[in-house]
C-alpha positions as CSV (number, residue, x, y, z in Angstrom):
1,M,8.9,-32.2,-8.1
2,E,5.3,-32.4,-9.5
3,G,6.1,-30.0,-12.3
4,V,9.4,-31.8,-13.2
5,V,7.6,-35.2,-13.3
6,R,4.5,-34.0,-15.2
7,K,6.5,-32.0,-17.8
8,W,9.6,-33.9,-18.5
9,I,9.7,-37.4,-16.9
10,L,6.1,-38.8,-17.2
11,P,4.2,-36.4,-19.4
12,N,1.7,-39.1,-20.4
13,Y,0.5,-39.3,-16.8
14,T,0.2,-35.6,-16.1
15,D,-3.5,-35.7,-15.0
16,S,-3.0,-38.5,-12.5
17,I,0.2,-37.1,-11.1
18,Y,-1.6,-33.8,-10.4
19,F,-3.5,-35.5,-7.5
20,V,-0.4,-37.0,-5.8
21,K,0.1,-33.9,-3.7
22,Y,-3.3,-34.3,-2.2
23,F,-2.6,-37.8,-1.1
24,L,0.6,-36.5,0.5
25,A,-1.6,-33.9,2.3
26,I,-3.8,-36.7,3.6
27,L,-0.6,-38.4,5.0
28,I,0.3,-35.1,6.7
29,L,-3.1,-35.0,8.3
30,I,-2.8,-38.6,9.6
31,R,0.7,-37.8,11.0
32,V,-0.5,-34.6,12.6
33,S,-3.5,-36.4,14.2
34,D,-0.9,-38.4,16.3
35,F,0.1,-35.3,18.2
36,K,-2.0,-33.9,21.0
37,H,-1.5,-30.3,20.0
38,V,-3.5,-27.2,20.9
39,I,-3.3,-24.4,18.3
40,P,-3.1,-21.1,20.1
41,I,-5.5,-19.1,17.9
42,S,-8.2,-16.7,18.8
43,L,-11.9,-17.8,19.3
44,T,-12.9,-15.4,16.4
45,L,-10.6,-17.3,14.0
46,K,-11.9,-20.7,15.3
47,H,-15.5,-19.7,14.9
48,S,-15.0,-18.2,11.4
49,C,-13.2,-21.4,10.4
50,I,-15.9,-23.6,11.7
51,A,-18.6,-21.5,10.0
52,F,-16.9,-21.7,6.7
53,L,-16.2,-25.4,7.1
54,L,-19.8,-26.2,7.9
55,F,-21.0,-24.2,4.9
56,C,-18.6,-26.1,2.6
57,I,-19.8,-29.4,3.9
58,L,-23.4,-28.3,3.2
59,S,-22.2,-27.2,-0.3
60,V,-20.6,-30.7,-0.9
61,A,-24.0,-32.3,-0.1
62,Y,-25.7,-29.7,-2.3
63,V,-23.4,-30.5,-5.3
64,G,-23.7,-34.2,-4.7
65,I,-27.5,-34.1,-5.1
66,L,-27.8,-31.6,-7.9
67,N,-24.6,-32.3,-9.8
68,S,-22.0,-34.9,-9.0
69,P,-20.5,-36.1,-5.7
70,I,-17.1,-36.2,-7.3
71,V,-17.3,-32.5,-8.1
72,G,-18.1,-31.7,-4.5
73,L,-15.3,-33.8,-3.2
74,L,-12.8,-32.2,-5.6
75,G,-13.9,-28.8,-4.5
76,F,-13.7,-29.7,-0.8
77,M,-10.2,-31.1,-1.4
78,S,-9.1,-28.0,-3.2
79,Y,-10.3,-25.8,-0.3
80,F,-9.0,-27.7,2.6
81,A,-6.3,-30.2,1.6
82,F,-3.4,-28.1,2.7
83,V,-5.0,-26.9,6.0
84,P,-3.0,-29.6,8.0
85,L,0.2,-27.6,7.1
86,A,-0.9,-24.9,9.5
87,I,-0.8,-27.5,12.2
88,A,2.3,-29.5,11.0
89,V,4.6,-26.5,10.4
90,P,4.7,-25.4,14.1
91,L,5.5,-29.0,15.1
92,V,8.6,-29.0,12.9
93,L,9.8,-25.4,13.2
94,N,9.8,-25.0,17.0
95,T,13.0,-23.0,17.4
96,T,14.3,-19.7,16.1
97,H,17.4,-21.5,14.7
98,K,15.1,-23.9,12.7
99,I,13.2,-21.0,11.1
100,E,16.4,-19.2,10.3
101,K,17.8,-22.4,8.7
102,L,14.5,-22.8,6.7
103,L,14.9,-19.3,5.3
104,I,18.5,-19.9,4.2
105,V,17.6,-23.3,2.7
106,S,14.7,-21.7,0.8
107,A,17.1,-19.1,-0.6
108,I,19.4,-22.0,-1.8
109,I,16.4,-23.6,-3.5
110,S,15.3,-20.4,-5.1
111,M,18.8,-19.9,-6.6
112,A,18.6,-23.2,-8.3
113,I,15.1,-22.5,-9.7
114,S,16.2,-19.0,-10.8
115,I,19.1,-20.4,-12.7
116,L,16.8,-22.9,-14.5
117,G,14.5,-19.9,-15.3
118,I,17.4,-18.0,-16.9
119,V,18.2,-21.1,-19.1
120,Q,14.5,-21.2,-20.1
121,Y,14.4,-17.4,-20.7
122,Y,17.3,-17.7,-23.2
123,S,15.8,-20.8,-24.9
124,T,13.3,-20.6,-27.7
125,P,9.6,-21.1,-27.0
126,D,9.6,-24.4,-28.9
127,S,12.6,-25.8,-26.9
128,W,12.1,-29.0,-25.0
129,I,12.8,-27.2,-21.8
130,N,9.9,-24.7,-22.3
131,K,6.7,-26.7,-22.0
132,Y,3.6,-27.0,-19.8
133,A,2.2,-30.0,-18.0
134,T,-0.4,-30.9,-20.6
135,N,-1.0,-33.8,-23.0
136,E,-1.9,-31.2,-25.7
137,N,0.5,-29.0,-27.7
138,A,0.1,-25.8,-25.8
139,S,1.8,-22.6,-27.0
140,I,4.2,-21.1,-24.5
141,D,3.3,-17.6,-23.3
142,T,5.7,-14.9,-24.2
143,A,6.4,-11.2,-23.4
144,G,8.4,-8.4,-25.0
145,T,8.2,-6.5,-28.2
146,L,7.0,-7.9,-31.5
147,D,10.5,-8.4,-32.8
148,N,12.0,-9.6,-29.5
149,Q,9.7,-12.1,-27.9
150,V,10.9,-14.0,-24.8
151,V,9.2,-16.8,-22.8
152,R,7.4,-16.2,-19.5
153,V,9.4,-18.8,-17.6
154,S,7.7,-21.6,-15.6
155,T,10.9,-23.2,-14.2
156,V,9.9,-26.4,-12.4
157,F,6.2,-25.5,-12.1
158,S,3.6,-26.9,-14.3
159,Y,2.6,-23.5,-15.6
160,H,4.0,-20.0,-15.3
161,S,1.3,-18.9,-12.9
162,G,2.6,-21.3,-10.3
163,N,6.2,-20.0,-10.8
164,A,5.0,-16.4,-10.4
165,T,3.4,-17.3,-7.1
166,Y,6.5,-19.1,-5.9
167,V,8.9,-16.4,-6.9
168,L,6.8,-13.8,-4.9
169,I,6.9,-15.9,-1.7
170,A,10.6,-16.5,-2.2
171,F,11.0,-12.7,-2.3
172,V,8.9,-12.5,0.9
173,L,11.0,-15.1,2.8
174,M,14.3,-13.7,1.6
175,F,13.6,-10.0,2.3
176,P,13.9,-10.1,6.1
177,L,17.3,-11.9,5.8
178,L,18.7,-8.8,4.1
179,F,18.2,-7.0,7.4
180,T,19.5,-9.8,9.6
181,Y,23.0,-9.8,11.1
182,F,25.2,-12.8,10.2
183,K,28.7,-13.4,11.5
184,S,29.6,-15.1,8.2
185,L,30.4,-12.6,5.4
186,Q,30.2,-15.4,2.9
187,L,26.6,-16.3,4.0
188,K,25.6,-12.6,3.8
189,L,27.0,-12.3,0.2
190,F,25.3,-15.6,-0.7
191,I,21.9,-14.2,0.5
192,Y,22.4,-11.0,-1.6
193,L,23.3,-13.2,-4.6
194,A,20.1,-15.2,-4.1
195,F,18.1,-12.0,-3.8
196,C,19.6,-10.7,-7.0
197,L,18.6,-13.8,-8.9
198,N,15.1,-13.6,-7.3
199,V,14.7,-10.0,-8.6
200,I,15.6,-11.2,-12.1
201,S,13.2,-14.2,-11.7
202,L,10.3,-11.9,-10.8
203,F,10.6,-10.0,-14.1
204,M,11.2,-13.2,-16.2
205,T,7.8,-14.4,-15.1
206,G,6.3,-11.6,-17.1
207,S,3.7,-11.4,-14.3
208,R,2.7,-7.8,-13.8
209,A,0.9,-8.6,-10.6
210,A,3.8,-10.5,-9.0
211,V,6.3,-7.6,-9.7
212,V,3.9,-4.9,-8.5
213,L,3.0,-6.8,-5.4
214,A,6.7,-7.5,-4.6
215,A,7.4,-3.8,-4.9
216,I,4.5,-2.9,-2.7
217,I,5.4,-5.5,-0.1
218,G,9.0,-4.4,0.0
219,A,8.1,-0.7,0.2
220,V,5.5,-1.2,3.0
221,F,7.9,-3.4,4.9
222,I,10.5,-0.5,4.8
223,L,7.9,2.1,5.8
224,C,6.7,-0.1,8.8
225,S,10.3,-0.7,9.9
226,I,11.7,2.8,9.2
227,K,12.0,3.6,12.9
228,S,14.1,0.5,13.8
229,I,16.1,0.8,10.6
230,S,17.0,4.4,11.3
231,Q,18.3,3.5,14.8
232,N,20.5,0.6,13.6
233,K,23.6,1.2,11.4
234,N,23.6,-2.3,10.1
235,A,20.0,-2.0,9.1
236,I,20.7,1.3,7.3
237,S,23.6,-0.4,5.5
238,A,21.3,-3.3,4.6
239,F,18.7,-0.9,3.2
240,L,21.1,0.9,1.0
241,A,22.7,-2.4,-0.2
242,T,19.2,-3.7,-1.1
243,I,18.4,-0.6,-3.2
244,L,21.8,-0.8,-4.8
245,I,21.4,-4.5,-5.6
246,I,18.0,-4.0,-7.2
247,L,19.1,-1.1,-9.4
248,S,22.4,-2.8,-10.3
249,T,20.6,-6.0,-11.2
250,L,18.1,-4.3,-13.4
251,Y,20.3,-1.8,-15.2
252,L,23.9,-3.2,-15.1
253,T,23.4,-6.9,-15.9
254,D,22.4,-8.1,-19.3
255,T,19.8,-10.6,-18.0
256,G,18.4,-8.2,-15.5
257,S,17.9,-5.3,-18.0
258,K,16.5,-7.7,-20.7
259,S,14.0,-9.2,-18.3
260,F,13.0,-5.8,-17.0
261,N,12.5,-4.5,-20.6
262,S,10.4,-7.5,-21.7
263,W,8.2,-7.1,-18.5
264,D,8.0,-3.3,-19.0
265,S,6.8,-3.7,-22.6
266,R,4.0,-6.0,-21.4
267,F,3.1,-3.6,-18.6
268,Q,3.1,-0.6,-21.0
269,E,1.0,-2.5,-23.5
270,G,-1.6,-3.2,-20.8
271,A,-1.7,0.5,-19.9
272,K,-2.0,1.5,-23.5
273,N,-5.0,-0.9,-24.0
274,N,-6.7,0.4,-20.8
275,E,-6.4,-3.2,-19.5
276,Y,-6.0,-2.4,-15.8
277,A,-9.0,-0.1,-15.5
278,S,-11.0,-2.7,-17.5
279,R,-9.9,-5.5,-15.2
280,A,-10.8,-3.5,-12.1
281,N,-14.2,-2.6,-13.5
282,D,-14.8,-6.3,-14.5
283,L,-13.9,-7.4,-11.0
284,L,-16.3,-5.0,-9.4
285,N,-19.1,-6.0,-11.8
286,E,-18.4,-9.7,-11.2
287,L,-18.5,-9.2,-7.4
288,Q,-21.7,-7.2,-7.7
289,E,-23.2,-10.1,-9.7
290,V,-22.2,-12.8,-7.3
291,V,-23.3,-10.9,-4.2
292,F,-26.6,-9.3,-5.4
293,N,-27.6,-11.3,-8.5
294,N,-25.9,-14.6,-8.3
295,P,-27.2,-16.8,-11.2
296,G,-26.6,-19.9,-8.9
297,G,-28.7,-18.5,-6.1
298,L,-27.8,-17.9,-2.4
299,L,-25.7,-21.1,-2.3
300,G,-24.1,-20.7,-5.7
301,Y,-23.6,-23.6,-8.1
302,G,-21.9,-25.5,-5.4
303,I,-18.3,-26.1,-4.2
304,G,-16.0,-27.5,-6.9
305,V,-17.8,-26.7,-10.1
306,Y,-15.2,-24.3,-11.3
307,Q,-12.1,-26.2,-10.0
308,N,-9.4,-27.5,-12.2
309,G,-10.2,-31.1,-13.3
310,A,-13.9,-30.9,-12.3
311,S,-15.3,-30.0,-15.8
312,R,-15.2,-33.7,-17.0
313,F,-17.5,-34.7,-14.0
314,N,-19.9,-31.7,-14.2
315,R,-23.4,-32.8,-15.0
316,Q,-24.6,-29.2,-15.0
317,N,-24.6,-27.6,-18.4
318,N,-24.5,-24.0,-19.5
319,L,-22.5,-22.7,-16.5
320,P,-21.6,-19.0,-16.8
321,G,-18.0,-18.4,-18.0
322,A,-15.6,-17.2,-15.3
323,E,-11.9,-16.6,-15.6
324,D,-11.1,-14.4,-12.6
325,Q,-10.6,-16.4,-9.4
326,A,-12.9,-14.2,-7.3
327,H,-15.7,-14.6,-9.9
328,R,-15.2,-18.4,-10.0
329,I,-15.3,-18.8,-6.2
330,G,-18.3,-16.4,-6.0
331,L,-20.3,-18.4,-8.5
332,E,-19.4,-21.6,-6.6
333,L,-20.2,-20.5,-3.1
334,G,-22.8,-17.8,-3.7
335,P,-23.1,-14.6,-1.7
336,I,-23.3,-16.4,1.7
337,G,-20.3,-18.6,1.1
338,L,-18.2,-15.7,-0.4
339,L,-19.0,-13.6,2.7
340,L,-18.0,-16.5,5.0
341,W,-14.8,-17.0,3.0
342,Y,-14.0,-13.3,3.2
343,S,-14.6,-13.2,7.0
344,F,-12.4,-16.3,7.4
345,T,-9.4,-14.9,5.4
346,L,-9.8,-11.5,7.1
347,T,-9.6,-13.1,10.6
348,I,-6.5,-15.0,9.6
349,W,-4.9,-11.8,8.5
350,L,-5.8,-10.1,11.8
351,F,-4.4,-13.0,13.7
352,I,-1.1,-12.6,11.9
353,C,-1.1,-8.9,12.6
354,N,-1.7,-9.6,16.3
355,V,1.3,-12.0,16.4
356,Y,3.5,-9.4,14.8
357,V,2.6,-6.8,17.4
358,K,3.6,-9.2,20.3
359,T,6.7,-10.6,18.7
360,Q,10.0,-9.3,20.1
361,H,12.8,-11.2,18.4
362,A,14.2,-9.1,15.5
363,L,14.2,-11.7,12.7
364,L,10.9,-13.3,13.8
365,K,9.3,-9.9,14.0
366,N,10.5,-8.9,10.5
367,L,9.3,-12.2,9.1
368,T,5.9,-11.9,10.7
369,L,5.6,-8.3,9.4
370,I,6.3,-9.2,5.8
371,I,4.0,-12.3,6.0
372,A,1.2,-9.9,7.3
373,I,1.8,-7.6,4.4
374,Y,1.8,-10.5,1.9
375,A,-1.3,-12.0,3.5
376,F,-3.2,-8.7,3.2
377,W,-3.6,-9.1,-0.5
378,G,-5.9,-12.1,0.2
379,P,-8.9,-10.3,1.8
380,A,-8.1,-6.8,0.4
381,L,-7.8,-7.8,-3.3
382,F,-10.1,-10.8,-3.1
383,R,-7.2,-12.9,-4.0
384,Q,-8.7,-16.4,-3.9
385,I,-6.3,-19.1,-2.9
386,Q,-8.4,-22.1,-3.9
387,I,-8.0,-22.1,-7.7
388,N,-4.2,-21.8,-7.7
389,W,-3.0,-24.7,-5.6
390,V,0.5,-23.2,-5.1
391,D,-1.1,-20.1,-3.6
392,N,-3.2,-22.4,-1.4
393,L,-0.3,-24.4,-0.1
394,I,1.7,-21.2,0.6
395,W,-1.2,-19.5,2.4
396,W,-1.6,-22.3,4.9
397,S,2.2,-22.8,5.3
398,C,2.5,-19.1,6.1
399,L,-0.2,-19.4,8.7
400,G,1.7,-22.4,10.2
401,L,4.9,-20.3,10.2
402,V,3.2,-17.5,12.1
403,I,1.8,-20.0,14.6
404,A,5.3,-21.4,15.1
405,I,6.6,-17.9,15.7
406,Q,3.8,-17.3,18.3
407,Q,4.7,-20.5,20.1
408,I,8.5,-19.7,20.1
409,E,7.8,-16.2,21.4
410,S,5.5,-17.6,24.1
411,S,8.2,-20.1,25.2
412,I,10.9,-17.4,25.3
413,A,8.6,-15.2,27.5
414,F,7.8,-18.1,29.8
415,S,11.5,-18.9,30.1
416,N,12.3,-15.3,31.0
417,E,9.5,-15.2,33.6
418,N,10.9,-18.3,35.3
419,N,14.4,-16.9,35.3
């Protein structure tokens, strides 16, 4: 809704509308505080969370003194605004049926967004439907060959990066449904159709990272589930159907083959220009800089200084340039803060893995597994979730979903013991 309003309904108020979601997050926090609810997480996760939170509070004070209080508050908001979702989601999704319903509804939503993406994909870059949420005349990013340029679709999101993040999580939430038994054949066919459109959407984003990560996540999920799949005829059929759908979508449909070719040309161009090796080398150099020779010192330049919207309030001049998210966060937090952030995200991932090991229900176990694979790219690839707010919101929602699964499994186990 934010992207729709910012791009097409009230484009003159795009900056102020950006902050509406944070006010909604505050309302969620107020609502959650009405419940006496104990989150069943490990002490290690609690302690790493408290340590990182205390450091960020210190950083807010640090920024307030040396720079601007507004910058510090914006940074703190960007880091922690969506944390209440991790508490709120288990309060709402407290049964297996509700989680299954959520996955089906999310597939319906993704279909609508994918169809809008197809419309954008076949529209010219200067079409009214292809625009970003900005008051300035920004050129629309494209992909493909020189004589056949197509847009990198943004759908309802303010920019194509948010859409790429969304399409990937839609893939993650839909993938376990492919291996779930449904009595209704119509529902099963609908899920396959939604997945087909999702595959097309992945390539229409033009995002090399999103497509590669989706492929890795799907492949690792299959490898981790190969034992249970091989012992279940329905699962084997689902696996073969999934492979057939992906290949048919990309090679036998006009939109699928066109989106794949435009994405592939961008991928090949990056390989030809040695872009991937250069990016990996830059990332290592940037991490080495922020850990061993941070220009902002042990505490960095302070939380928020590289956040979206903070530049107009920054009183500190001549800040080092930073584009990569890991570099920006490292310069903000310094080596101490970056280490605490890394420890925090790593303990969250280990918590998700622990829930997966203990989960017995087939759908919930598959869902926890693919969320664990998806969440691994955070600490492993230094994927920072603070700059991209869509990433941030999804991260905490996924944690809430895993906590919900843990509680459902605990209640099932408790019920079985009593019986």
